[in-house]
Each structure stands twice: as structure tokens, then as C-alpha cells.
PDB file as gemmi writes it, atoms N, CA and C in Angstrom:
CRYST1    1.000    1.000    1.000  90.00  90.00  90.00 P 1                      
ATOM      1  N   MET A   1     -13.213  -5.630   7.937  1.00  0.00           N  
ATOM      2  CA  MET A   1     -13.623  -4.605   6.748  1.00  0.00           C  
ATOM      3  C   MET A   1     -13.035  -3.166   7.215  1.00  0.00           C  
ATOM      4  N   TYR A   2     -12.499  -2.666   6.149  1.00  0.00           N  
ATOM      5  CA  TYR A   2     -12.167  -1.164   6.492  1.00  0.00           C  
ATOM      6  C   TYR A   2     -13.165  -0.205   5.750  1.00  0.00           C  
ATOM      7  N   GLY A   3     -13.621   0.772   6.592  1.00  0.00           N  
ATOM      8  CA  GLY A   3     -14.512   1.484   6.167  1.00  0.00           C  
ATOM      9  C   GLY A   3     -13.880   2.802   5.395  1.00  0.00           C  
ATOM     10  N   SER A   4     -12.576   2.918   5.433  1.00  0.00           N  
ATOM     11  CA  SER A   4     -11.643   3.978   4.933  1.00  0.00           C  
ATOM     12  C   SER A   4     -10.205   3.773   4.831  1.00  0.00           C  
ATOM     13  N   ALA A   5      -9.506   4.487   4.085  1.00  0.00           N  
ATOM     14  CA  ALA A   5      -8.160   4.181   3.873  1.00  0.00           C  
ATOM     15  C   ALA A   5      -7.655   4.486   5.158  1.00  0.00           C  
ATOM     16  N   GLN A   6      -7.843   5.738   5.899  1.00  0.00           N  
ATOM     17  CA  GLN A   6      -7.303   5.943   7.133  1.00  0.00           C  
ATOM     18  C   GLN A   6      -7.313   4.836   8.126  1.00  0.00           C  
ATOM     19  N   GLU A   7      -8.364   4.159   8.131  1.00  0.00           N  
ATOM     20  CA  GLU A   7      -8.538   2.864   9.164  1.00  0.00           C  
ATOM     21  C   GLU A   7      -7.629   1.736   8.727  1.00  0.00           C  
ATOM     22  N   PHE A   8      -7.366   1.775   7.351  1.00  0.00           N  
ATOM     23  CA  PHE A   8      -6.556   0.605   6.877  1.00  0.00           C  
ATOM     24  C   PHE A   8      -5.030   1.043   7.372  1.00  0.00           C  
ATOM     25  N   PHE A   9      -4.634   2.557   7.127  1.00  0.00           N  
ATOM     26  CA  PHE A   9      -3.165   2.655   7.346  1.00  0.00           C  
ATOM     27  C   PHE A   9      -3.025   2.663   9.006  1.00  0.00           C  
ATOM     28  N   ASP A  10      -4.244   2.898   9.797  1.00  0.00           N  
ATOM     29  CA  ASP A  10      -4.045   3.160  11.308  1.00  0.00           C  
ATOM     30  C   ASP A  10      -3.676   1.680  11.712  1.00  0.00           C  
ATOM     31  N   ASP A  11      -4.295   0.806  11.075  1.00  0.00           N  
ATOM     32  CA  ASP A  11      -4.068  -0.739  11.732  1.00  0.00           C  
ATOM     33  C   ASP A  11      -2.979  -1.438  10.857  1.00  0.00           C  
ATOM     34  N   LEU A  12      -2.342  -0.904   9.948  1.00  0.00           N  
ATOM     35  CA  LEU A  12      -1.319  -1.688   9.013  1.00  0.00           C  
ATOM     36  C   LEU A  12      -0.210  -2.103   9.934  1.00  0.00           C  
ATOM     37  N   LYS A  13       0.453  -1.282  10.817  1.00  0.00           N  
ATOM     38  CA  LYS A  13       1.421  -1.688  11.320  1.00  0.00           C  
ATOM     39  C   LYS A  13       1.288  -2.972  12.189  1.00  0.00           C  
ATOM     40  N   ALA A  14       0.044  -2.915  12.861  1.00  0.00           N  
ATOM     41  CA  ALA A  14      -0.332  -4.236  13.776  1.00  0.00           C  
ATOM     42  C   ALA A  14      -0.784  -5.553  12.824  1.00  0.00           C  
ATOM     43  N   ASN A  15      -1.296  -5.031  11.695  1.00  0.00           N  
ATOM     44  CA  ASN A  15      -1.682  -6.332  10.756  1.00  0.00           C  
ATOM     45  C   ASN A  15      -0.836  -6.787   9.921  1.00  0.00           C  
ATOM     46  N   ALA A  16       0.361  -6.175   9.583  1.00  0.00           N  
ATOM     47  CA  ALA A  16       1.341  -6.567   8.808  1.00  0.00           C  
ATOM     48  C   ALA A  16       1.908  -7.952   9.241  1.00  0.00           C  
ATOM     49  N   ASP A  17       2.107  -8.664   8.286  1.00  0.00           N  
ATOM     50  CA  ASP A  17       2.922 -10.001   8.646  1.00  0.00           C  
ATOM     51  C   ASP A  17       4.349 -10.063   8.285  1.00  0.00           C  
ATOM     52  N   PRO A  18       5.322  -9.710   9.377  1.00  0.00           N  
ATOM     53  CA  PRO A  18       6.656  -9.549   9.202  1.00  0.00           C  
ATOM     54  C   PRO A  18       7.404 -10.828   8.763  1.00  0.00           C  
ATOM     55  N   SER A  19       6.666 -11.775   8.956  1.00  0.00           N  
ATOM     56  CA  SER A  19       7.369 -13.032   8.620  1.00  0.00           C  
ATOM     57  C   SER A  19       7.345 -13.433   7.253  1.00  0.00           C  
ATOM     58  N   ARG A  20       6.347 -12.782   6.588  1.00  0.00           N  
ATOM     59  CA  ARG A  20       6.314 -12.863   5.067  1.00  0.00           C  
ATOM     60  C   ARG A  20       7.221 -11.873   4.295  1.00  0.00           C  
ATOM     61  N   ALA A  21       7.822 -11.127   5.255  1.00  0.00           N  
ATOM     62  CA  ALA A  21       8.426  -9.932   4.437  1.00  0.00           C  
ATOM     63  C   ALA A  21       9.974  -9.521   5.207  1.00  0.00           C  
ATOM     64  N   THR A  22      10.594 -10.724   5.844  1.00  0.00           N  
ATOM     65  CA  THR A  22      11.740 -10.506   6.199  1.00  0.00           C  
ATOM     66  C   THR A  22      12.849 -10.162   5.281  1.00  0.00           C  
ATOM     67  N   ASP A  23      12.766 -10.222   4.007  1.00  0.00           N  
ATOM     68  CA  ASP A  23      13.605  -9.998   3.049  1.00  0.00           C  
ATOM     69  C   ASP A  23      13.259  -8.404   2.296  1.00  0.00           C  
ATOM     70  N   LEU A  24      12.423  -7.846   2.598  1.00  0.00           N  
ATOM     71  CA  LEU A  24      11.835  -6.695   2.242  1.00  0.00           C  
ATOM     72  C   LEU A  24      12.191  -5.247   2.850  1.00  0.00           C  
ATOM     73  N   THR A  25      12.965  -4.444   2.144  1.00  0.00           N  
ATOM     74  CA  THR A  25      13.481  -3.133   2.727  1.00  0.00           C  
ATOM     75  C   THR A  25      13.075  -2.262   1.833  1.00  0.00           C  
ATOM     76  N   ALA A  26      11.824  -1.370   2.011  1.00  0.00           N  
ATOM     77  CA  ALA A  26      11.397  -0.363   0.844  1.00  0.00           C  
ATOM     78  C   ALA A  26      10.614   0.565   1.405  1.00  0.00           C  
ATOM     79  N   SER A  27      10.645   1.657   0.615  1.00  0.00           N  
ATOM     80  CA  SER A  27       9.536   2.641   1.175  1.00  0.00           C  
ATOM     81  C   SER A  27       8.336   2.850   0.007  1.00  0.00           C  
ATOM     82  N   TYR A  28       7.314   2.924   0.422  1.00  0.00           N  
ATOM     83  CA  TYR A  28       5.950   3.244  -0.265  1.00  0.00           C  
ATOM     84  C   TYR A  28       5.349   4.542  -0.025  1.00  0.00           C  
ATOM     85  N   ARG A  29       4.659   4.944  -0.847  1.00  0.00           N  
ATOM     86  CA  ARG A  29       3.927   6.279  -0.657  1.00  0.00           C  
ATOM     87  C   ARG A  29       2.528   5.802  -1.238  1.00  0.00           C  
ATOM     88  N   PHE A  30       1.391   6.140  -0.546  1.00  0.00           N  
ATOM     89  CA  PHE A  30       0.097   5.690  -1.158  1.00  0.00           C  
ATOM     90  C   PHE A  30      -0.525   7.060  -1.187  1.00  0.00           C  
ATOM     91  N   ASP A  31      -1.129   7.432  -2.212  1.00  0.00           N  
ATOM     92  CA  ASP A  31      -1.649   8.900  -2.538  1.00  0.00           C  
ATOM     93  C   ASP A  31      -3.087   8.393  -2.745  1.00  0.00           C  
ATOM     94  N   ILE A  32      -4.045   8.613  -1.974  1.00  0.00           N  
ATOM     95  CA  ILE A  32      -5.387   8.257  -2.091  1.00  0.00           C  
ATOM     96  C   ILE A  32      -6.135   9.604  -2.439  1.00  0.00           C  
ATOM     97  N   ALA A  33      -6.705   9.753  -3.636  1.00  0.00           N  
ATOM     98  CA  ALA A  33      -7.398  10.968  -4.135  1.00  0.00           C  
ATOM     99  C   ALA A  33      -8.329  11.372  -3.215  1.00  0.00           C  
ATOM    100  N   GLY A  34      -8.081  12.764  -2.735  1.00  0.00           N  
ATOM    101  CA  GLY A  34      -9.171  13.374  -1.962  1.00  0.00           C  
ATOM    102  C   GLY A  34      -9.012  13.008  -0.387  1.00  0.00           C  
ATOM    103  N   VAL A  35      -8.333  11.984   0.005  1.00  0.00           N  
ATOM    104  CA  VAL A  35      -8.260  11.635   1.363  1.00  0.00           C  
ATOM    105  C   VAL A  35      -7.066  11.813   1.886  1.00  0.00           C  
ATOM    106  N   GLY A  36      -5.656  11.692   1.253  1.00  0.00           N  
ATOM    107  CA  GLY A  36      -4.392  11.904   1.796  1.00  0.00           C  
ATOM    108  C   GLY A  36      -3.419  11.093   1.394  1.00  0.00           C  
ATOM    109  N   SER A  37      -2.108  11.043   1.866  1.00  0.00           N  
ATOM    110  CA  SER A  37      -1.020  10.274   1.506  1.00  0.00           C  
ATOM    111  C   SER A  37      -0.626   9.894   2.626  1.00  0.00           C  
ATOM    112  N   TRP A  38       0.160   8.513   2.511  1.00  0.00           N  
ATOM    113  CA  TRP A  38       0.602   7.585   3.712  1.00  0.00           C  
ATOM    114  C   TRP A  38       2.044   7.229   3.077  1.00  0.00           C  
ATOM    115  N   HIS A  39       2.783   7.278   3.905  1.00  0.00           N  
ATOM    116  CA  HIS A  39       4.229   6.794   3.782  1.00  0.00           C  
ATOM    117  C   HIS A  39       4.450   5.311   4.555  1.00  0.00           C  
ATOM    118  N   VAL A  40       4.743   4.268   3.909  1.00  0.00           N  
ATOM    119  CA  VAL A  40       4.895   3.139   4.785  1.00  0.00           C  
ATOM    120  C   VAL A  40       6.608   2.704   4.478  1.00  0.00           C  
ATOM    121  N   ASP A  41       7.240   2.443   5.651  1.00  0.00           N  
ATOM    122  CA  ASP A  41       8.639   1.998   5.463  1.00  0.00           C  
ATOM    123  C   ASP A  41       8.733   0.832   5.967  1.00  0.00           C  
ATOM    124  N   VAL A  42       9.141  -0.126   5.053  1.00  0.00           N  
ATOM    125  CA  VAL A  42       9.272  -1.563   5.589  1.00  0.00           C  
ATOM    126  C   VAL A  42      10.917  -1.885   5.660  1.00  0.00           C  
ATOM    127  N   ASN A  43      11.365  -2.506   6.717  1.00  0.00           N  
ATOM    128  CA  ASN A  43      12.816  -2.830   7.059  1.00  0.00           C  
ATOM    129  C   ASN A  43      12.806  -3.940   7.664  1.00  0.00           C  
ATOM    130  N   ALA A  44      13.267  -5.258   6.574  1.00  0.00           N  
ATOM    131  CA  ALA A  44      13.108  -6.519   7.034  1.00  0.00           C  
ATOM    132  C   ALA A  44      11.803  -7.069   7.942  1.00  0.00           C  
ATOM    133  N   GLY A  45      10.849  -6.550   7.311  1.00  0.00           N  
ATOM    134  CA  GLY A  45       9.546  -6.966   7.895  1.00  0.00           C  
ATOM    135  C   GLY A  45       8.957  -6.129   8.840  1.00  0.00           C  
ATOM    136  N   LYS A  46       9.696  -5.151   9.291  1.00  0.00           N  
ATOM    137  CA  LYS A  46       9.340  -4.094  10.356  1.00  0.00           C  
ATOM    138  C   LYS A  46       8.662  -3.017   9.696  1.00  0.00           C  
ATOM    139  N   VAL A  47       7.446  -2.458  10.107  1.00  0.00           N  
ATOM    140  CA  VAL A  47       6.689  -1.787   9.350  1.00  0.00           C  
ATOM    141  C   VAL A  47       6.425  -0.299  10.130  1.00  0.00           C  
ATOM    142  N   ALA A  48       6.674   0.689   9.526  1.00  0.00           N  
ATOM    143  CA  ALA A  48       6.593   2.117  10.142  1.00  0.00           C  
ATOM    144  C   ALA A  48       5.499   2.880   9.069  1.00  0.00           C  
ATOM    145  N   VAL A  49       4.385   3.345   9.555  1.00  0.00           N  
ATOM    146  CA  VAL A  49       3.363   4.135   8.865  1.00  0.00           C  
ATOM    147  C   VAL A  49       3.145   5.465   9.316  1.00  0.00           C  
ATOM    148  N   GLY A  50       3.069   6.559   8.352  1.00  0.00           N  
ATOM    149  CA  GLY A  50       2.758   7.562   8.653  1.00  0.00           C  
ATOM    150  C   GLY A  50       1.961   8.547   7.642  1.00  0.00           C  
ATOM    151  N   GLU A  51       1.442   9.593   8.096  1.00  0.00           N  
ATOM    152  CA  GLU A  51       0.993  10.333   6.933  1.00  0.00           C  
ATOM    153  C   GLU A  51       2.059  11.415   6.246  1.00  0.00           C  
ATOM    154  N   SER A  52       2.296  11.370   5.072  1.00  0.00           N  
ATOM    155  CA  SER A  52       3.282  11.897   4.592  1.00  0.00           C  
ATOM    156  C   SER A  52       3.296  11.853   3.028  1.00  0.00           C  
ATOM    157  N   ASP A  53       3.796  12.934   2.273  1.00  0.00           N  
ATOM    158  CA  ASP A  53       3.708  12.931   0.858  1.00  0.00           C  
ATOM    159  C   ASP A  53       5.355  12.800   0.388  1.00  0.00           C  
ATOM    160  N   ALA A  54       6.134  12.577   1.191  1.00  0.00           N  
ATOM    161  CA  ALA A  54       7.522  12.369   1.034  1.00  0.00           C  
ATOM    162  C   ALA A  54       7.784  11.411  -0.036  1.00  0.00           C  
ATOM    163  N   PRO A  55       8.952  11.445  -0.883  1.00  0.00           N  
ATOM    164  CA  PRO A  55       9.220  10.584  -1.907  1.00  0.00           C  
ATOM    165  C   PRO A  55       9.469   9.088  -1.331  1.00  0.00           C  
ATOM    166  N   ALA A  56       9.361   8.186  -2.137  1.00  0.00           N  
ATOM    167  CA  ALA A  56       9.483   6.696  -1.891  1.00  0.00           C  
ATOM    168  C   ALA A  56       9.876   5.857  -3.103  1.00  0.00           C  
ATOM    169  N   ASP A  57      10.370   4.809  -2.684  1.00  0.00           N  
ATOM    170  CA  ASP A  57      10.803   3.740  -3.791  1.00  0.00           C  
ATOM    171  C   ASP A  57       9.822   3.321  -4.771  1.00  0.00           C  
ATOM    172  N   CYS A  58       8.502   3.180  -4.134  1.00  0.00           N  
ATOM    173  CA  CYS A  58       7.393   2.973  -5.064  1.00  0.00           C  
ATOM    174  C   CYS A  58       6.044   3.716  -4.604  1.00  0.00           C  
ATOM    175  N   MET A  59       5.570   4.398  -5.420  1.00  0.00           N  
ATOM    176  CA  MET A  59       4.547   5.286  -5.297  1.00  0.00           C  
ATOM    177  C   MET A  59       3.130   4.734  -5.845  1.00  0.00           C  
ATOM    178  N   ILE A  60       2.044   4.834  -5.221  1.00  0.00           N  
ATOM    179  CA  ILE A  60       0.750   4.354  -5.748  1.00  0.00           C  
ATOM    180  C   ILE A  60      -0.209   5.140  -5.537  1.00  0.00           C  
ATOM    181  N   ALA A  61      -0.982   5.557  -6.699  1.00  0.00           N  
ATOM    182  CA  ALA A  61      -2.074   6.496  -6.455  1.00  0.00           C  
ATOM    183  C   ALA A  61      -3.401   5.851  -7.046  1.00  0.00           C  
ATOM    184  N   THR A  62      -4.415   6.108  -6.352  1.00  0.00           N  
ATOM    185  CA  THR A  62      -5.798   5.460  -6.602  1.00  0.00           C  
ATOM    186  C   THR A  62      -6.688   6.390  -5.869  1.00  0.00           C  
ATOM    187  N   ASP A  63      -8.009   6.110  -6.088  1.00  0.00           N  
ATOM    188  CA  ASP A  63      -9.153   6.628  -5.344  1.00  0.00           C  
ATOM    189  C   ASP A  63      -9.442   5.693  -4.033  1.00  0.00           C  
ATOM    190  N   GLU A  64     -10.220   6.176  -3.040  1.00  0.00           N  
ATOM    191  CA  GLU A  64     -10.468   5.665  -1.923  1.00  0.00           C  
ATOM    192  C   GLU A  64     -11.106   4.072  -2.234  1.00  0.00           C  
ATOM    193  N   GLN A  65     -12.384   4.179  -3.296  1.00  0.00           N  
ATOM    194  CA  GLN A  65     -13.073   3.242  -3.518  1.00  0.00           C  
ATOM    195  C   GLN A  65     -12.165   2.116  -3.990  1.00  0.00           C  
ATOM    196  N   THR A  66     -11.500   2.296  -4.954  1.00  0.00           N  
ATOM    197  CA  THR A  66     -10.476   1.251  -5.579  1.00  0.00           C  
ATOM    198  C   THR A  66      -9.632   0.836  -4.530  1.00  0.00           C  
ATOM    199  N   PHE A  67      -8.989   1.594  -3.792  1.00  0.00           N  
ATOM    200  CA  PHE A  67      -8.134   1.363  -2.714  1.00  0.00           C  
ATOM    201  C   PHE A  67      -8.771   0.182  -1.914  1.00  0.00           C  
ATOM    202  N   LEU A  68      -9.984   0.580  -1.174  1.00  0.00           N  
ATOM    203  CA  LEU A  68     -10.670  -0.326  -0.477  1.00  0.00           C  
ATOM    204  C   LEU A  68     -11.111  -1.701  -1.061  1.00  0.00           C  
ATOM    205  N   ALA A  69     -11.475  -1.656  -2.217  1.00  0.00           N  
ATOM    206  CA  ALA A  69     -11.949  -2.872  -2.803  1.00  0.00           C  
ATOM    207  C   ALA A  69     -10.664  -3.590  -3.190  1.00  0.00           C  
ATOM    208  N   VAL A  70      -9.492  -3.096  -3.433  1.00  0.00           N  
ATOM    209  CA  VAL A  70      -8.042  -3.963  -3.486  1.00  0.00           C  
ATOM    210  C   VAL A  70      -7.982  -4.813  -2.010  1.00  0.00           C  
ATOM    211  N   VAL A  71      -7.871  -3.797  -1.071  1.00  0.00           N  
ATOM    212  CA  VAL A  71      -7.250  -4.259   0.262  1.00  0.00           C  
ATOM    213  C   VAL A  71      -8.280  -5.352   1.029  1.00  0.00           C  
ATOM    214  N   GLN A  72      -9.492  -5.062   0.381  1.00  0.00           N  
ATOM    215  CA  GLN A  72     -10.471  -5.931   0.979  1.00  0.00           C  
ATOM    216  C   GLN A  72     -10.952  -7.270   0.055  1.00  0.00           C  
ATOM    217  N   ASN A  73      -9.824  -7.518  -1.041  1.00  0.00           N  
ATOM    218  CA  ASN A  73      -9.815  -8.624  -1.659  1.00  0.00           C  
ATOM    219  C   ASN A  73     -11.316  -8.777  -2.735  1.00  0.00           C  
ATOM    220  N   ARG A  74     -11.756  -7.437  -3.163  1.00  0.00           N  
ATOM    221  CA  ARG A  74     -12.918  -7.542  -3.806  1.00  0.00           C  
ATOM    222  C   ARG A  74     -12.604  -7.203  -5.279  1.00  0.00           C  
ATOM    223  N   GLN A  75     -11.381  -6.768  -5.392  1.00  0.00           N  
ATOM    224  CA  GLN A  75     -10.791  -6.251  -6.762  1.00  0.00           C  
ATOM    225  C   GLN A  75      -9.160  -6.601  -6.918  1.00  0.00           C  
ATOM    226  N   SER A  76      -8.981  -7.229  -7.738  1.00  0.00           N  
ATOM    227  CA  SER A  76      -7.682  -7.754  -8.347  1.00  0.00           C  
ATOM    228  C   SER A  76      -6.657  -6.466  -8.532  1.00  0.00           C  
ATOM    229  N   PRO A  77      -5.794  -6.298  -7.744  1.00  0.00           N  
ATOM    230  CA  PRO A  77      -4.779  -5.086  -7.935  1.00  0.00           C  
ATOM    231  C   PRO A  77      -4.281  -4.954  -9.418  1.00  0.00           C  
ATOM    232  N   ILE A  78      -3.884  -6.133  -9.850  1.00  0.00           N  
ATOM    233  CA  ILE A  78      -3.514  -6.276 -11.338  1.00  0.00           C  
ATOM    234  C   ILE A  78      -4.312  -5.600 -12.274  1.00  0.00           C  
ATOM    235  N   ALA A  79      -5.738  -6.088 -12.306  1.00  0.00           N  
ATOM    236  CA  ALA A  79      -6.769  -5.587 -13.078  1.00  0.00           C  
ATOM    237  C   ALA A  79      -6.972  -4.094 -12.907  1.00  0.00           C  
ATOM    238  N   ALA A  80      -6.989  -3.561 -11.563  1.00  0.00           N  
ATOM    239  CA  ALA A  80      -7.074  -2.215 -11.400  1.00  0.00           C  
ATOM    240  C   ALA A  80      -5.768  -1.568 -11.939  1.00  0.00           C  
ATOM    241  N   TYR A  81      -4.716  -2.158 -11.886  1.00  0.00           N  
ATOM    242  CA  TYR A  81      -3.684  -1.473 -12.731  1.00  0.00           C  
ATOM    243  C   TYR A  81      -3.819  -1.462 -14.234  1.00  0.00           C  
ATOM    244  N   MET A  82      -4.182  -2.574 -14.742  1.00  0.00           N  
ATOM    245  CA  MET A  82      -4.363  -2.676 -16.128  1.00  0.00           C  
ATOM    246  C   MET A  82      -5.358  -1.894 -16.820  1.00  0.00           C  
ATOM    247  N   THR A  83      -6.528  -1.373 -15.856  1.00  0.00           N  
ATOM    248  CA  THR A  83      -7.553  -0.593 -16.212  1.00  0.00           C  
ATOM    249  C   THR A  83      -7.412   0.757 -16.042  1.00  0.00           C  
ATOM    250  N   GLY A  84      -6.252   1.306 -15.536  1.00  0.00           N  
ATOM    251  CA  GLY A  84      -5.912   2.577 -15.088  1.00  0.00           C  
ATOM    252  C   GLY A  84      -6.500   3.203 -13.675  1.00  0.00           C  
ATOM    253  N   LYS A  85      -7.134   2.292 -12.832  1.00  0.00           N  
ATOM    254  CA  LYS A  85      -7.505   2.866 -11.605  1.00  0.00           C  
ATOM    255  C   LYS A  85      -6.702   2.751 -10.314  1.00  0.00           C  
ATOM    256  N   ILE A  86      -5.358   2.172 -10.758  1.00  0.00           N  
ATOM    257  CA  ILE A  86      -4.317   2.420  -9.949  1.00  0.00           C  
ATOM    258  C   ILE A  86      -3.029   2.655 -10.881  1.00  0.00           C  
ATOM    259  N   LYS A  87      -2.321   3.609 -10.278  1.00  0.00           N  
ATOM    260  CA  LYS A  87      -1.252   4.177 -10.985  1.00  0.00           C  
ATOM    261  C   LYS A  87      -0.017   3.953 -10.140  1.00  0.00           C  
ATOM    262  N   VAL A  88       1.085   3.408 -10.756  1.00  0.00           N  
ATOM    263  CA  VAL A  88       2.478   3.083 -10.028  1.00  0.00           C  
ATOM    264  C   VAL A  88       3.503   3.816 -10.643  1.00  0.00           C  
ATOM    265  N   GLU A  89       4.357   4.394  -9.688  1.00  0.00           N  
ATOM    266  CA  GLU A  89       5.687   5.249 -10.146  1.00  0.00           C  
ATOM    267  C   GLU A  89       6.665   4.413  -9.260  1.00  0.00           C  
ATOM    268  N   GLY A  90       7.900   4.547  -9.983  1.00  0.00           N  
ATOM    269  CA  GLY A  90       8.949   3.823  -9.153  1.00  0.00           C  
ATOM    270  C   GLY A  90       9.162   2.450  -9.427  1.00  0.00           C  
ATOM    271  N   ASP A  91       9.528   1.809  -8.517  1.00  0.00           N  
ATOM    272  CA  ASP A  91       9.952   0.233  -8.736  1.00  0.00           C  
ATOM    273  C   ASP A  91       8.499  -0.830  -8.706  1.00  0.00           C  
ATOM    274  N   MET A  92       8.409  -1.306  -9.754  1.00  0.00           N  
ATOM    275  CA  MET A  92       6.874  -1.984 -10.128  1.00  0.00           C  
ATOM    276  C   MET A  92       7.277  -3.187  -9.301  1.00  0.00           C  
ATOM    277  N   GLY A  93       8.293  -3.883  -9.017  1.00  0.00           N  
ATOM    278  CA  GLY A  93       8.520  -5.171  -8.466  1.00  0.00           C  
ATOM    279  C   GLY A  93       8.181  -4.841  -6.917  1.00  0.00           C  
ATOM    280  N   LEU A  94       8.528  -3.558  -6.539  1.00  0.00           N  
ATOM    281  CA  LEU A  94       8.018  -3.412  -5.159  1.00  0.00           C  
ATOM    282  C   LEU A  94       6.419  -3.375  -4.801  1.00  0.00           C  
ATOM    283  N   ALA A  95       5.915  -2.903  -5.846  1.00  0.00           N  
ATOM    284  CA  ALA A  95       4.369  -3.045  -5.680  1.00  0.00           C  
ATOM    285  C   ALA A  95       3.656  -4.405  -5.727  1.00  0.00           C  
ATOM    286  N   LEU A  96       4.447  -5.244  -6.335  1.00  0.00           N  
ATOM    287  CA  LEU A  96       4.079  -6.528  -6.305  1.00  0.00           C  
ATOM    288  C   LEU A  96       4.345  -7.410  -5.117  1.00  0.00           C  
ATOM    289  N   ARG A  97       5.483  -6.668  -4.465  1.00  0.00           N  
ATOM    290  CA  ARG A  97       5.613  -7.540  -2.995  1.00  0.00           C  
ATOM    291  C   ARG A  97       4.785  -6.930  -1.979  1.00  0.00           C  
ATOM    292  N   LEU A  98       3.762  -6.186  -2.283  1.00  0.00           N  
ATOM    293  CA  LEU A  98       2.964  -5.620  -1.267  1.00  0.00           C  
ATOM    294  C   LEU A  98       2.077  -6.891  -0.636  1.00  0.00           C  
ATOM    295  N   ARG A  99       1.726  -7.638  -1.343  1.00  0.00           N  
ATOM    296  CA  ARG A  99       1.002  -8.804  -0.897  1.00  0.00           C  
ATOM    297  C   ARG A  99       1.624  -9.660   0.090  1.00  0.00           C  
ATOM    298  N   ASP A 100       3.054  -9.682   0.034  1.00  0.00           N  
ATOM    299  CA  ASP A 100       3.748 -10.412   1.044  1.00  0.00           C  
ATOM    300  C   ASP A 100       3.813  -9.719   2.438  1.00  0.00           C  
ATOM    301  N   LEU A 101       3.568  -8.174   2.383  1.00  0.00           N  
ATOM    302  CA  LEU A 101       3.415  -7.614   3.724  1.00  0.00           C  
ATOM    303  C   LEU A 101       2.026  -7.703   4.229  1.00  0.00           C  
ATOM    304  N   VAL A 102       1.138  -7.600   3.600  1.00  0.00           N  
ATOM    305  CA  VAL A 102      -0.277  -7.609   4.029  1.00  0.00           C  
ATOM    306  C   VAL A 102      -1.060  -8.826   3.750  1.00  0.00           C  
ATOM    307  N   GLY A 103      -0.624  -9.813   3.213  1.00  0.00           N  
ATOM    308  CA  GLY A 103      -1.086 -11.045   2.928  1.00  0.00           C  
ATOM    309  C   GLY A 103      -2.415 -11.054   1.965  1.00  0.00           C  
TER     310      GLY A 103                                                      
END                                                                             
């Protein structure tokens, strides 16, 4: 279990499953309100993570409570999106591919 978004992103590179995302090449930016922004680059399953608010192919914005609920499988990302708890800009298809990366 992650206690913060920072912990999640610190561990993402080690915990990503590259075998499930070998055909994925994309950039993501996660804006967690009041906490920070992280840029995640995926290139054929290889993951690079860093704190940054640089533009990305897919940008996801939410609060830390919702983010942690989604990554801990306590909240459906689709339900969070439909209720406005998560906002997505850019390529929505890439947002749907996130499950391939983190299982």
C-alpha cells in the first residue's frame, strides 16, 4: 500500500510490468493537486519517472486521495473519471493503457 503519491512514483519504475507494455510508447503527466506533478515516459515497456510539469501525450489530474484509491484498486478509474474526480487531457486511449503498465 502506498501512503502518498510520492511513494507510488518513487516505486513505479521498479514495479512497472514491461512485458505487458512492450507495444506502448507514450508520455504521461500526473498532476496531483497540492502535491506535485510527475512525468512518466514509456518506451516499449521501459519506464522513466521524474517530477516535472512538462507537456505529455496524456495528462491526468486528480487529488491525492482519489489517486491513491485508484492505484490501490479501491476506486474504479472509470467511475472516478465519470464523476469528475479525475480529469484527462490529450489521448484518452493512452489513459486506458495505464493498466497495462501497472497491472
